N, C-alpha and C positions, 0 to 999 in steps of 0.2 A: 684649707686657710692663703687667703690670697700673698703672694710676695710681696712686701713693702717695697717702694719704689725708693732706690736712694738719693737724695740729693744732694745737688751740684755745691760747690760752696759759693760764697757769691763774689770772690775772686774771681770765681772761674772766666776765660779769655777761649776763641777760638783756634788762638795757638797763644802757645806758653810762652812768655818773653825767656830770652837769655838775661837780660840788661831792661832796668827800671831807669836807669840813670842819674839813682841817688835821691829818685823819687817812691812818696809810697805807692800801693797799687792802683788809688784814684787818684791820687797826682797825676800819675801817669796818664789817667781818663782825664780830667779836669785839663792839661796840657793838648790831650792830642784833641780836643775838642775847641779850645780856644786856638790852636795856629791850624785850624781848618778852613778850607773856603768856604764852607757852606753857613759858617760863622761870622766872616767876614758878609758876606755878602747881606745879612740879617741889615744894617746900617740903613741898608736903601729898600725895604720891608715894611710893610705899613703893617700897625699895631692895631690902630683905631679909624685915623684917621689918615683918607688916602692920599700920596706922594706930597705931605706936607713943605709948606716952604717958612712958614717957621722953624727957624730951626730949634723950636724951644718945645717943639709937640713930641710925643715920644714914638718912637722906631720900634720894630721889633728887637733888635739891636739892644736898648734901652731895657726893655723889658725885662729879657734875659737875664741881664746883668743884675736886674733889681731881684728875680726872682732867686739866683742865684747868693747875692751878699743876705740876702733875709731868711732863706733858707739856712744858710752855716749860722747866724747867729743865735737863731732857736737851737740851732743840733747844738752849739757850746752853752748855751743856758741848760738846753736839758743835760749836758752832760755833766755838769757843775752840781745838780741837783740826782747826779749819780744814775742818770739812765743810761744805758750802753748805744754812743752812735756817735759818727762821725762825719764833722762840719767839712770836709773837705769831700767827701760822696755827693752831700746835699750840693754843696756847689757844682758839682760836676755835672750833674743830674740838673740842675737850676740852668745851668748853663748852655746846657744840648737841647734842653726839652723840646723847646721850639727851631729845630733845625729845618723839620720837615716842612713848616709855613709856605705856601704857594705865594705867591705875588698879589697886593694885594688883600691881605689878613685874609678874616672870614669872607669877602665876598668874590677872592679866588675860590678858597678852599669851595665855595658853592658850586662853583663854575664845574671844577675840575671834577667833585665829586659827579657831577650830574654828563659830563665828558667821558667819566671811566664806571659809567654803570654798566655796561656789561663784561667789566675786566675785573669786577670788586668792588669798586665804587673809590673814595680819596677820602681822607681823615686827615688831620695834619699830624694826630698821635703816632699812628700806624707809619706815617711815611715816614715822621723824624726817625722812628727804627729803622725804616729802610735805607735813610741817609747814613745814618751811621753802620751801618751795618754791610751796604753794599755801591751804593753811590759813589761817597766822596773817598779820599784815596784809590783812583782808580790805578788797577795794576794791570800786566801784562801777562800775567803767571802769578799759578796756585802757588801755595797756596793762603796768605795770609787774606783776609776778609774786611775788608773797608776800613774804622778805624779801630777794630779789633779790642774791644770795649769790653769791660768785664760784665759778667751775668747782671748785677746787681743796678749797674748805672744803666744796662739797657733796657733792664726791667721799669727801675722810675722812669728811663724818658717815655717809654711806649704805655705805661699807666698817670700821668700824667695828669689828666686833662680835667682843669680847673671849673670849669662850666658842671661840672656834678653837685647837685647841691647835699651831697655829702659831707656832711662835718665833724664828723667825727668815726673818723679812721683807726681802722686794726690791721695788722698788718697779714698779707694772707702766706701761707707757707712758700718758701723759696722752692722755683722751680724746675726744674733741667733745661741746663742753657739752652737748647735747641725749642723747649717749649715757649722760652719767652715769646710775647707779642701772638701768638696762636689764640688767645682767646682772652676775652674781658675780665680784668679784676682790679682790683687794689694792689698797689703796690707790695712787695714780698718783703719790704724796708722799712726802720722805720725812718731814715731819711728820706727815703719815696715818698712816706704820707705825708710828710712835712712841706716837703715840693707840692705833692698835689693840693693843700690847702693853701701854702703860700700863692697858689698861682692866680688865684681869684681876690686873694688881699692885694697881688702887687699892682693887679689891673684894672680894680673897681677903683681905688682910691685916687691911681693916674687918670684912668678914663675922664674922671668927672673931673680933674685940674684942666687937662686938656681942652675937655666942652667949654667947661667956664672960661677959660684962655680966647676960646674959637667965640665966643658968644651964641655958644649953643644950645646952652642953659645959662639961668640963673641963681645966683644964692637962694632968691625966695623959694627958687624949686626943692632944696632941703631941709624937710621937714626939720622947724626950729627944738625940739626933743633928741632928734639925731645930731646936727649940730653941735648941740651940747656936749651929749656924751660919748659919740665918738671923732667928732670934729668936722671941719668941711675942709680942709687942706690936706693933700697928698701925706703927709709926716704925720698929721695927728690922723689918720682912718689908718695908716699902718702899723705907729706906732700902741694905737689901739687894740687891733688886732692880736699884733703879736705879744702884747705884755699876756693878753689870754691865753694866747695860745700855751703860753712857757708857763702861766701858772693853773692850767686844766691839763693838760699833757701829762703821761705817766709811760713808762715803758708797756703796757699793753695797748696803749691808744693815742693816736695826737688828735687832738679836738678842741674845738669852743666851746663858752659856756652855752647853754641854754641861750640866755640872754646877748649874747655877743652871735650867737647864731642867728637870733634873730632879725638883727642890726644886719647883720648880714645879705639877710634877705631881703631887704626894705633899701640897701645899697642897689644891690642888684637890678629889683624891679625898675627902681629909680633908671639905673642906666642903661636898660633893653626899652622903658619907653621913652626916655628922656630925648638916645643918643642914637638905639639902633634902629629905633622905630620912626627918627626925625626924617621929616618929608627931602630935605634935600641929602641924607643920606641915604636914605632908598632909592631915591633917584640917581645917584652915583652909581650904585651898587649894581640898578640895571642894565649902565655906559660900561661900566666892565666887564659886565658879564659877556655884553657882545663884544666887546676890546678882546679879549681874550680869547673866546670861540671863535673868531675870526683867525687872529694869529694861531691859534690851534691847527685848524684847517689850513693852513699855509705850511708848518710844520710836517703834517701829518703826510700832506701831498708831499714832499719834499722824500721825505722816508716811503712812500708808497714806489717815490720815482728811482730810487739810489736804493735804498734797502740797506745792504753792509759793503756794498761800493763806496769806500772813501772818497776815492777821486772825485766819484761823480760830485761829491757835497762841494769840494774845491775850486768846481767852477765857477759859483756864485764868485763875488766881491769879498774880498777878505774883512769886511766890514760885513758883510750879509749875515743875519742869522742862523741862515739855512747852512752857511761855514761852520759857525761856530757849531751848529749841530754835527755837524759834520766831524770834529773834532771832539765831541765829548762820545759819539759813538764808538769813536775811532778808540778812545782812552777804555769801554765797558765792550767788549768785542766778547769778550769771554762770560759776562754780565749773559748780555741779550741774547749772543748764538750759539753758546754751548751749554752752559749751568743751568737758566730758566728754561722751562719747557711752555710751550704756547699751545692751547686747542689751534691756532693757525696761525698766518703771518698776519689777519689782520688786527687780531688781539697783541702779537708782538709788538709791531707798530703800535700800535693805541699805546701799550704800554711805554713804550720809549717817549714818545710825544708826551704823555701826561708828566712823567718822570722827568724830562726836559725842562716842561715850561714852569714845572714848578717850582726847577732849582733858578728860573729868572728872578733877578729885581723890579721890581716897582717902574724903577726910570729905567731898564733894557725894554720890556713892554712897551711903554710911552715909547720909546724914538723907534722900538720896530713898529710901532702902527706907523707912526710919522714918516718913516721911510717908505713904506709900502703905497700908501695913500692918500696923504698932504704930497701937491706941487709944489718943486723945488723951481725956486728962479733962476732963469743961466744967466 
């Protein structure tokens, strides 16, 4: 008989903490994410509409706060129903689920996935885990890794993907700490399942409201029955789905009713057709991919020339992206040149370039492109 593998507790960390500073395990995760540099940069990263001039259009930061807040509210209500769950864990997962999104949202993800095709590809969910485990909070000595989050928070982050069509989610078995992210699965906690479903709720309503604000779609494009049942404003849409999730979920699964699931699919199909397949949005997608490819080539060339010779990067001007790249590599020399093993230097350099480009904001990439290619007046 095969020996049963012992499961790790959901609160396990890479390194045990001697003190939580008056916080619970998941409150510690929440504040670690909240104060991280990666979280702060989300305010200058695209949600759907690139580099918005209108201050009321959602950014990736807004979306993360929405998911965190809505998930906590659902978990509190489920707890009142006698279902064992922790609203703070849901908040922490929601806050950190999109930390791995590159500049320019899904357009950036598509571009980086192509650029990383020979080193395993790029998905924002997997990269969110890489951010919290290895890239954020760089260190000059071992053993603390990244934000040192719990198993449950890490698992919820890497398995959050709201683009999935699944609307009935049963938690997977709890994994060993080091197995998190090694295979695709549903989250291993009720809270993670809540975040995964809420991710879609949060972006569907807000994407439609932003598209209406920008004149990308008209209210008449929303079917009249859908408007009457679900609503046409973000708040109405969110309330409809949140109420349905609370009413239909139990201790075994987080789910929507069949009717609500059908409405979610209808809204999702409308969003794809009217927003993501919009001619203007598609044209901008092509331009963004071209811009990111050019910036990537500049970054990769600098790495090929300087490798781990940090002083070489300092020969560029202080505000040159290549100088910023040097600072980035200097803080992560242990990660790239000691801990991680690569097939060859080409793969190592491409991984560094992909990681670095993924951390940049829309604004930084835009200014980098301007610096290299636009003529400056004397």
